[in-house]
C-alpha positions as CSV (number, residue, x, y, z in Angstrom):
1,M,0.0,0.0,0.0
2,A,1.3,3.4,-0.9
3,R,2.4,5.6,2.0
4,K,0.4,8.7,2.7
5,M,1.9,12.0,3.8
6,K,-0.5,12.4,6.7
7,D,0.5,9.0,8.1
8,V,4.2,9.6,7.9
9,L,4.3,13.2,9.3
10,Q,1.7,13.1,12.1
11,C,3.1,13.0,15.6
12,A,-0.1,12.9,17.6
13,E,1.6,13.0,21.0
14,K,2.8,16.5,20.3
15,Q,-0.7,17.6,21.2
16,N,0.2,16.7,24.8
17,N,2.6,19.7,24.8
18,Y,-0.2,22.3,25.0
19,D,-3.7,22.7,26.2
20,E,-6.0,23.0,23.2
21,T,-8.6,24.8,25.4
22,D,-6.2,27.6,26.3
23,I,-4.9,30.0,23.6
24,N,-2.0,31.2,25.8
25,S,-0.8,27.6,26.1
26,I,-1.0,27.1,22.4
27,Y,0.8,30.3,21.6
28,Q,3.6,29.6,24.1
29,Y,4.1,26.2,22.6
30,A,4.1,27.9,19.1
31,L,6.9,30.2,20.2
32,G,9.1,27.1,20.7
33,I,9.2,26.5,16.9
34,E,11.2,29.7,16.3
35,G,14.7,28.9,15.2
36,K,14.0,25.3,14.2
37,T,14.5,23.9,10.7
38,L,11.9,21.6,9.2
39,L,14.5,18.8,9.4
40,E,14.8,19.4,13.2
41,I,11.0,19.3,13.5
42,L,10.9,16.0,11.8
43,Q,13.6,14.6,13.9
44,E,11.9,15.8,17.1
45,A,8.7,14.1,15.9
46,N,10.7,10.8,16.0
47,L,10.6,10.2,12.2
48,T,13.1,7.5,11.3
49,E,15.9,8.2,8.7
50,E,13.9,6.1,6.3
51,D,10.8,8.3,6.9
52,I,12.8,11.5,6.4
53,E,14.3,10.2,3.2
54,W,10.8,9.4,2.0
55,V,9.8,13.0,2.9
56,R,12.7,14.3,0.8
57,T,11.3,12.6,-2.2
58,K,8.2,14.7,-1.8
59,E,10.0,18.1,-1.7
60,T,8.4,19.1,-5.0
61,D,5.1,19.3,-3.0
62,K,4.7,23.1,-2.6
63,G,2.8,22.7,0.6
64,L,5.3,20.4,2.3
65,P,6.7,23.0,4.8
66,G,3.1,23.7,6.1
67,K,2.3,20.1,6.4
68,I,5.4,19.4,8.5
69,I,4.6,22.3,10.8
70,E,1.0,21.2,11.2
71,A,1.4,17.5,11.6
72,S,4.9,17.0,13.0
73,Y,5.1,20.0,15.3
74,F,1.5,20.6,16.4
75,G,0.5,17.0,16.0
76,Y,-2.6,17.6,13.9
77,E,-3.9,15.3,11.3
78,L,-3.6,16.9,7.8
79,N,-7.0,18.1,6.7
80,S,-9.0,20.5,4.7
81,R,-11.8,20.8,7.2
82,Q,-14.0,23.9,7.3
83,E,-13.8,24.6,11.0
84,A,-10.8,26.3,12.7
85,D,-7.7,24.1,13.5
86,F,-7.9,25.0,17.2
87,G,-11.7,25.0,17.4
88,K,-12.0,25.2,21.1
89,V,-10.3,28.6,21.2
90,G,-11.4,29.8,17.7
91,A,-7.8,30.0,16.3
92,E,-6.6,28.9,12.8
93,L,-3.1,27.7,12.2
94,K,-1.4,29.1,9.0
95,S,2.2,28.6,7.9
96,T,3.5,30.8,5.1
97,P,6.9,31.5,3.4
98,A,8.9,34.7,3.6
99,D,11.6,35.8,1.3
100,I,14.4,38.4,1.8
101,D,13.8,41.8,0.2
102,K,17.1,42.6,-1.6
103,S,16.7,46.3,-1.2
104,T,16.0,46.3,2.5
105,Q,17.5,42.9,3.6
106,R,14.3,42.3,5.6
107,Y,11.8,39.6,5.4
108,K,8.8,40.1,3.2
109,S,5.8,37.8,2.7
110,G,6.2,35.3,-0.1
111,E,2.6,34.3,-0.8
112,T,-1.0,35.0,0.0
113,I,-2.6,33.0,2.8
114,S,-5.3,30.6,1.9
115,V,-7.9,30.9,4.6
116,T,-10.7,28.4,3.6
117,Q,-12.1,26.8,0.5
118,I,-15.1,28.4,-1.2
119,D,-18.1,26.0,-1.4
120,F,-19.4,26.5,-4.9
121,S,-21.8,23.5,-4.6
122,H,-24.1,25.1,-2.1
123,P,-25.7,28.6,-1.6
124,V,-23.4,31.3,-0.4
125,E,-23.3,32.2,3.3
126,D,-25.1,35.5,3.6
127,D,-24.0,36.3,7.2
128,F,-20.3,37.0,7.3
129,F,-20.1,36.6,11.0
130,K,-21.6,33.1,10.9
131,S,-19.5,32.0,7.9
132,H,-16.7,29.4,7.8
133,L,-14.5,32.2,6.6
134,Y,-15.0,34.3,9.7
135,D,-14.6,31.3,11.9
136,K,-11.1,30.7,10.6
137,L,-10.2,34.4,10.2
138,R,-11.0,35.9,13.5
139,M,-7.8,34.7,15.1
140,L,-4.8,33.4,13.2
141,L,-1.7,31.7,14.5
142,V,0.7,32.5,11.7
143,I,4.1,30.6,11.4
144,F,6.6,32.2,9.0
145,Y,9.5,30.3,7.6
146,H,12.4,31.6,5.4
147,R,12.1,30.2,1.9
148,N,15.8,30.2,1.1
149,K,16.0,28.9,-2.4
150,E,19.8,28.7,-2.2
151,L,19.6,25.8,0.2
152,P,19.9,22.2,-1.2
153,S,16.7,21.0,0.5
154,K,13.4,22.5,1.8
155,L,14.1,20.6,5.0
156,F,16.8,23.2,5.8
157,Y,14.2,26.0,5.7
158,N,14.3,27.9,9.0
159,V,11.1,28.8,11.0
160,F,11.8,32.2,12.4
161,Y,8.5,33.8,13.6
162,A,5.3,32.7,15.3
163,T,2.7,35.3,15.9
164,L,-0.9,35.4,17.1
165,F,-2.9,37.8,14.8
166,K,-6.4,39.2,15.1
167,P,-7.7,41.5,12.3
168,S,-8.7,44.9,13.7
169,L,-12.3,46.0,13.6
170,E,-11.4,48.3,10.7
171,D,-9.9,45.4,8.8
172,I,-12.9,43.2,9.5
173,A,-15.2,45.8,8.0
174,I,-13.2,45.9,4.8
175,I,-12.9,42.1,4.7
176,E,-16.7,41.7,5.2
177,S,-17.2,44.1,2.3
178,D,-14.9,42.0,0.2
179,F,-16.7,38.8,1.2
180,H,-20.0,40.2,0.0
181,E,-18.5,41.6,-3.2
182,I,-17.1,38.1,-4.0
183,N,-20.4,36.4,-3.1
184,R,-22.4,38.8,-5.3
185,K,-20.3,37.6,-8.3
186,I,-20.9,34.0,-7.3
187,R,-24.6,34.4,-6.8
188,S,-25.0,36.1,-10.2
189,G,-23.6,33.0,-11.9
190,N,-20.3,34.6,-12.7
191,A,-18.0,32.5,-10.4
192,H,-15.9,31.8,-13.4
193,L,-15.0,35.5,-13.5
194,L,-13.4,35.5,-10.0
195,S,-9.9,36.8,-10.2
196,R,-6.9,38.2,-8.3
197,S,-8.4,41.7,-8.8
198,D,-11.5,41.0,-6.6
199,G,-11.5,42.5,-3.1
200,T,-9.3,44.8,-1.1
201,Y,-7.8,42.7,1.7
202,L,-9.6,39.5,0.8
203,S,-9.4,37.9,-2.6
204,T,-9.7,34.4,-4.1
205,A,-7.2,32.0,-5.8
206,P,-7.3,28.5,-7.3
207,K,-7.3,25.9,-4.5
208,S,-4.5,24.0,-6.3
209,T,-2.9,23.6,-9.7
210,K,-5.0,20.5,-10.3
211,T,-7.5,21.4,-13.1
212,V,-10.7,19.7,-11.9
213,F,-13.8,21.6,-13.0
214,I,-17.0,21.6,-11.0
215,E,-20.6,22.7,-11.6
216,P,-21.4,25.8,-9.6
217,Y,-24.7,25.9,-7.6
218,Y,-25.8,29.2,-9.2
219,G,-25.1,28.0,-12.8
220,G,-22.7,29.5,-15.3
221,E,-19.5,28.1,-16.6
222,K,-17.8,25.2,-14.9
223,I,-15.0,26.4,-12.6
224,V,-12.0,25.2,-10.7
225,K,-12.0,25.0,-6.9
226,R,-10.9,28.3,-5.3
227,S,-10.2,29.5,-1.8
228,F,-10.6,32.8,0.0
229,T,-7.2,34.3,0.4
230,L,-5.6,37.2,2.3
231,R,-3.6,39.3,-0.1
232,K,0.2,39.0,0.1
233,E,0.5,42.7,1.0
234,Y,-1.9,42.1,3.9
235,V,0.2,39.2,5.0
236,N,3.2,41.5,4.9
237,V,1.5,43.7,7.5
238,I,1.3,40.7,9.8
239,L,5.0,39.9,9.1
240,A,5.9,43.5,9.8
241,S,5.2,42.9,13.5
242,Y,8.4,40.8,13.5
243,Y,10.3,44.1,13.2
244,T,7.9,46.3,15.2
245,R,7.4,44.3,18.4
246,I,8.4,47.4,20.4
247,K,6.2,50.0,18.7
248,A,4.4,49.9,15.4
249,T,4.5,52.9,13.0
250,K,1.1,54.3,12.4
251,E,0.0,55.3,8.9
252,E,-2.8,57.8,8.0
253,K,-6.2,56.1,7.6
254,F,-8.4,56.5,4.5
255,L,-11.6,55.6,6.3
256,S,-13.0,57.3,9.4
257,E,-14.8,55.1,12.0
258,A,-18.2,56.4,10.7
259,E,-17.2,55.6,7.1
260,L,-16.6,52.0,8.0
261,L,-20.4,51.6,8.1
262,D,-20.5,52.7,4.5
263,L,-18.9,49.4,3.5
264,K,-22.2,47.7,4.3
265,R,-23.6,49.4,1.2
266,I,-20.6,50.0,-1.1
267,T,-17.2,48.4,-1.7
268,F,-13.9,49.9,-0.8
269,A,-13.2,50.6,-4.5
270,E,-16.6,52.4,-4.8
271,K,-15.6,54.4,-1.7
272,I,-12.5,55.6,-3.5
273,Q,-14.7,56.7,-6.5
274,E,-17.0,58.5,-4.1
275,R,-14.1,60.6,-2.9
276,F,-13.1,61.6,-6.4
277,K,-16.7,62.2,-7.7
278,P,-17.0,66.0,-6.6
279,Y,-13.9,66.8,-8.7
280,L,-14.6,64.8,-11.9
281,Y,-14.1,66.8,-15.1
282,N,-12.8,69.9,-13.1
283,S,-9.5,71.6,-14.1
284,I,-6.7,71.3,-11.7
285,T,-7.1,75.1,-11.0
286,Q,-10.8,74.5,-10.1
287,I,-9.7,71.6,-7.9
288,A,-7.1,73.7,-6.1
289,E,-9.7,76.4,-5.5
290,T,-12.2,73.9,-4.1
291,L,-9.6,72.4,-1.8
292,N,-8.3,75.8,-0.8
293,L,-4.8,75.0,-1.9
294,F,-2.1,77.2,-3.4
295,Y,-3.4,80.5,-2.0
296,K,-1.1,83.3,-1.1
297,Q,-1.5,86.2,1.3
298,T,-1.9,89.5,-0.6
299,N,-2.6,91.6,2.5
300,A,-3.8,91.1,6.1
301,D,-7.4,90.4,5.0
302,F,-7.2,88.9,1.6
303,T,-5.8,85.8,0.0
304,K,-5.6,85.0,-3.8
305,L,-5.2,81.8,-5.7
306,D,-1.6,81.6,-7.0
307,V,-2.2,80.1,-10.4
308,S,1.6,80.1,-11.1
309,M,2.0,77.3,-8.5
310,I,-0.5,75.0,-10.2
311,S,1.0,72.7,-12.9
312,K,1.5,69.0,-13.8
313,A,4.0,68.9,-10.9
314,T,1.2,69.6,-8.4
315,I,-1.0,66.7,-9.6
316,P,0.1,64.2,-7.0
317,V,-0.6,66.8,-4.2
318,L,-4.1,67.5,-5.6
319,T,-4.7,63.7,-6.0
320,A,-3.9,63.1,-2.3
321,R,-6.1,66.0,-1.2
322,M,-9.0,64.8,-3.3
323,L,-8.7,61.4,-1.5
324,G,-8.7,63.2,1.8
325,L,-5.1,62.3,2.5
326,K,-1.9,64.2,3.2
327,K,0.2,61.8,1.0
328,L,-0.6,59.2,-1.6
329,K,-0.2,56.5,1.1
330,C,-2.4,55.3,3.8
331,E,-2.9,52.2,6.1
332,E,-5.6,50.7,3.9
333,F,-3.6,51.1,0.7
334,T,-0.6,49.5,2.2
335,K,-2.5,46.5,3.5
336,A,-4.3,46.1,0.1
337,G,-1.1,46.6,-1.9
338,I,-2.6,49.6,-3.7
339,V,-0.1,51.9,-5.4
340,V,-1.5,55.3,-6.6
341,K,-0.2,56.4,-10.0
342,T,-1.1,59.7,-11.6
343,I,-1.1,59.7,-15.4
344,F,-1.0,62.8,-17.6
345,F,-2.3,62.6,-21.2
346,N,-1.9,65.3,-23.8
347,V,-4.8,66.6,-25.9
348,H,-4.2,63.7,-28.4
349,G,-4.6,61.0,-25.6
350,I,-0.9,60.2,-25.5
351,N,1.0,59.5,-22.3
352,K,4.8,59.5,-21.8
353,E,4.8,57.7,-18.4
354,E,6.0,54.2,-18.2
355,F,5.7,52.6,-14.8
356,R,8.7,51.1,-13.2
357,L,8.1,47.9,-11.2
358,D,11.4,46.7,-9.7
359,D,15.1,46.1,-10.5
360,V,16.1,43.0,-12.4
361,D,18.1,40.3,-10.9
362,F,19.7,38.7,-13.9
363,L,21.2,35.8,-12.0
364,E,17.8,34.9,-10.5
365,I,16.4,34.6,-14.0
366,Y,19.4,32.8,-15.4
367,N,19.4,30.2,-12.6
368,S,15.7,29.5,-12.8
369,P,15.1,25.9,-13.7
370,D,14.3,24.7,-17.1
371,P,10.7,23.5,-17.5
372,Y,10.1,20.4,-15.4
373,V,7.3,18.2,-14.0
374,E,6.5,18.5,-10.2
375,I,4.4,16.3,-8.1
376,E,1.7,17.8,-5.9
377,V,-0.7,16.1,-3.5
378,D,-4.4,16.7,-3.4
379,E,-5.2,17.7,0.2
380,E,-8.6,16.1,0.2
381,T,-7.9,12.7,-1.5
382,G,-4.1,12.4,-0.8
383,E,-3.7,11.6,-4.5
384,E,-0.5,12.7,-6.3
385,Y,-0.7,14.5,-9.6
386,E,1.8,16.0,-12.0
387,V,2.2,19.8,-12.5
388,F,4.2,21.4,-15.3
389,R,6.6,24.1,-13.8
390,T,8.8,26.7,-15.4
391,G,10.3,28.6,-12.5
392,W,8.2,31.6,-13.4
393,T,5.9,31.4,-10.4
394,D,8.9,31.5,-8.1
395,S,10.4,34.6,-9.8
396,E,10.6,38.1,-8.3
397,L,8.7,39.5,-11.2
398,Y,5.7,37.1,-10.8
399,A,5.6,37.8,-7.1
400,Q,5.2,41.5,-7.8
401,L,2.7,41.2,-10.7
402,D,0.6,38.7,-8.8
403,G,0.0,41.2,-6.0
404,L,0.1,44.3,-8.1
405,K,-2.9,46.7,-7.7
406,Y,-2.7,50.2,-9.2
407,L,-5.1,53.1,-8.6
408,F,-4.6,55.0,-11.9
409,V,-5.6,58.6,-11.5
410,V,-6.0,60.2,-15.0
411,F,-5.6,63.8,-16.1
412,Q,-5.8,65.1,-19.6
413,E,-5.0,68.4,-21.3
414,D,-8.0,69.9,-23.2
415,P,-7.8,72.0,-26.4
416,D,-7.5,75.2,-24.4
417,G,-4.5,73.9,-22.5
418,E,-6.3,73.3,-19.2
419,I,-5.5,70.1,-17.3
420,I,-8.7,68.2,-16.5
421,F,-9.3,65.4,-14.0
422,K,-10.8,62.6,-16.1
423,G,-11.4,59.9,-13.4
424,S,-9.7,56.9,-11.8
425,K,-9.5,53.2,-12.2
426,L,-8.5,50.5,-9.7
427,W,-6.7,47.8,-11.7
428,A,-4.9,44.5,-11.2
429,M,-3.3,42.2,-13.8
430,S,-5.6,39.6,-15.3
431,N,-4.5,36.0,-15.8
432,K,-4.1,36.8,-19.5
433,D,-1.8,39.8,-18.7
434,I,0.3,37.6,-16.4
435,D,0.6,35.0,-19.1
436,L,1.8,37.6,-21.6
437,A,4.3,39.0,-19.0
438,F,5.6,35.4,-18.6
439,E,6.4,35.3,-22.3
440,D,8.3,38.5,-21.9
441,W,10.2,37.0,-19.0
442,M,11.0,33.9,-21.0
443,D,12.4,36.1,-23.8
444,I,14.7,37.8,-21.3
445,R,15.7,34.5,-19.9
446,K,16.6,33.2,-23.4
447,V,18.9,36.2,-24.0
448,L,20.6,35.5,-20.7
449,K,21.0,31.8,-21.6
450,D,22.3,32.5,-25.1
451,G,24.5,35.4,-24.1
452,V,24.0,39.1,-23.5
453,Q,25.6,41.2,-26.3
454,L,27.0,44.6,-25.3
455,T,27.8,46.7,-28.3
456,R,29.4,50.2,-28.1
457,V,28.1,52.5,-30.8
458,K,28.6,56.2,-31.6
459,W,25.9,58.5,-30.3
460,G,26.2,62.2,-31.1
461,D,29.5,63.4,-29.8
462,G,29.9,60.4,-27.6
463,E,28.8,56.8,-27.5
464,R,26.2,54.5,-25.9
465,T,26.0,50.8,-25.3
466,E,23.3,48.7,-26.9
467,N,22.2,45.3,-25.8
468,N,20.1,42.4,-27.3
469,F,17.3,42.3,-24.8
470,P,13.9,42.7,-26.4
471,G,12.9,46.4,-26.7
472,V,9.6,48.0,-25.9
473,A,8.4,47.5,-29.4
474,D,8.8,43.7,-29.0
475,A,7.4,43.5,-25.5
476,R,3.9,42.3,-24.7
477,R,3.5,43.8,-21.2
478,I,7.0,44.1,-19.7
479,H,10.2,45.5,-21.0
480,L,13.7,46.3,-19.6
481,R,15.5,49.7,-19.4
482,P,17.7,51.5,-16.9
483,H,16.2,53.4,-14.1
484,G,19.1,55.8,-13.3
485,K,21.0,58.2,-15.4
486,K,24.4,56.7,-14.8
487,A,25.7,53.9,-17.1
488,F,28.6,51.5,-16.3
489,Y,29.8,48.2,-17.8
490,V,32.5,45.7,-16.8
491,E,33.8,43.1,-19.2
492,A,35.1,39.7,-18.1
493,N,38.7,40.9,-18.7
494,G,38.2,43.8,-16.3
495,E,37.7,46.5,-19.0
496,T,35.2,49.2,-17.8
497,W,33.4,52.1,-19.4
498,G,30.6,54.5,-18.7
499,N,29.9,57.6,-16.6
500,G,28.8,55.6,-13.6
501,Q,30.4,53.3,-11.1
502,L,30.2,49.7,-10.0
503,S,27.2,50.3,-7.7
504,D,25.2,51.3,-10.8
505,T,25.5,47.8,-12.2
506,E,24.0,44.3,-11.9
507,E,26.0,41.1,-12.4
508,L,25.5,39.1,-15.6
509,P,26.1,35.3,-16.0
510,G,29.8,34.7,-16.4
511,G,30.9,37.6,-14.2
512,R,30.4,40.6,-16.5
513,R,28.3,43.5,-15.3
514,M,26.0,46.0,-17.0
515,T,24.0,49.1,-16.1
516,R,21.2,48.1,-13.7
517,Q,18.0,47.5,-15.5
518,S,14.4,47.6,-14.2
519,Y,11.1,46.0,-15.3
520,W,8.7,48.5,-16.8
521,L,5.0,48.4,-17.8
522,N,4.6,49.5,-21.4
523,N,3.0,52.9,-21.7
524,T,0.8,51.7,-24.5
525,F,-0.5,49.0,-22.2
526,V,-1.3,51.5,-19.5
527,R,-3.1,53.7,-22.1
528,E,-5.2,50.8,-23.1
529,I,-6.3,50.2,-19.5
530,V,-7.7,53.7,-19.0
531,K,-8.7,54.5,-22.6
532,D,-12.4,54.7,-21.7
533,L,-11.6,57.7,-19.4
534,L,-10.0,59.8,-22.2
535,D,-11.3,62.2,-24.8
536,K,-10.8,60.9,-28.3
537,D,-8.6,63.0,-30.6
């Protein structure tokens, strides 16, 4: 008989180490996991060397670290039950990976947290506070482990943080609104249209990579199983407590306590539109006047609007004030991963802005595995099935695009030269966009595999260095170009050129270095997203 993961990993006697009716006892026991590797957890659960070697053969199972933590440390039988793991105290156990942010050298969340499976075969739960989701969400025991991909085995991953987390009343109000927004889509027979763009803090994601289609209760197209998930950026807020155990930094809030009640009737996205509505189709001068901005004192009793201070450069300030904020950041935007981007279009509907995502790590792309088949395990049946992998979903670019959510705020010049506020759009990448970005990423990977060509050519009175990465004209969604103004290159023989220095470069395969590049969203793609807000030429 084939061995099953739950039978090999479970160490039921571990439950004797804590009182399942006392949350403090459970939490104190959870703190003991900090500093342990997954291998040490298996050894302390008395798995034999033969058992551990068998577990090693299952390392392609993406959920393996969480299964080890749940079964071998806490002693629970692996399950996909609807009720909370620690039902007697109303707490749910969640383990999740963290990666190192290269720019800050701090931990950042690696994935969304899957809270509970959506039951598409029955009517939706109308009362959020009586739902399986709320039952699992009201108190989370979150275990973070460092997903160090440089290690030879997942069993060497280190568990570094255990924390007990309760969403605030403000967060619960937004999550409840998200819950009803998602349920409305399901109830209308459009469950197949659920996507990563749904919700503010709460979203949905496929339950697994196993493509099994089911008939939804409310009709419509067949769908794959999905779960309610907490966005990766929200998980990052939970993880931030690792660094702010002494005192957390407070951000400005978008919603007042009274406005939280508005989320009973409208979504968070609709609340944003409500803030903008009074200023729609106004010029930036009219907006400044309404907001009482950019006035100067002319004498003791009289102030005057200083029109000379109002220009494209003041658009971000005006946008923040229209939203009722001092800056284009607030607590809710941070938790939802919303980035505000103002876009200026000329009278012909053309924008120059291209949006920078992040710097490129050439070696990460180069070292990504060739396409391979991975084995995953169905949590409900225990069956193993094959999944085709490319390394794309483990990449830095995918991680950013998967959680990307932009609030595009659009301004356009009219025929009289006035700059008019045209509206806004909250946008996240669709599955189709992600697939097209994957093709761009694979094109970049191919250049790195085949060899990057650096060619010095004359340019005016000087020279510039061209490369063979796909240009913006060849890109579908994403292209590469430098972020800074300094350029610098280092050949394998030590030859250098450019007006920059070594810190302006990124290492290439083989030891050469070139000017640091960033990922950028194509401006034509951004224009397509907001074209319905623009005047046609």
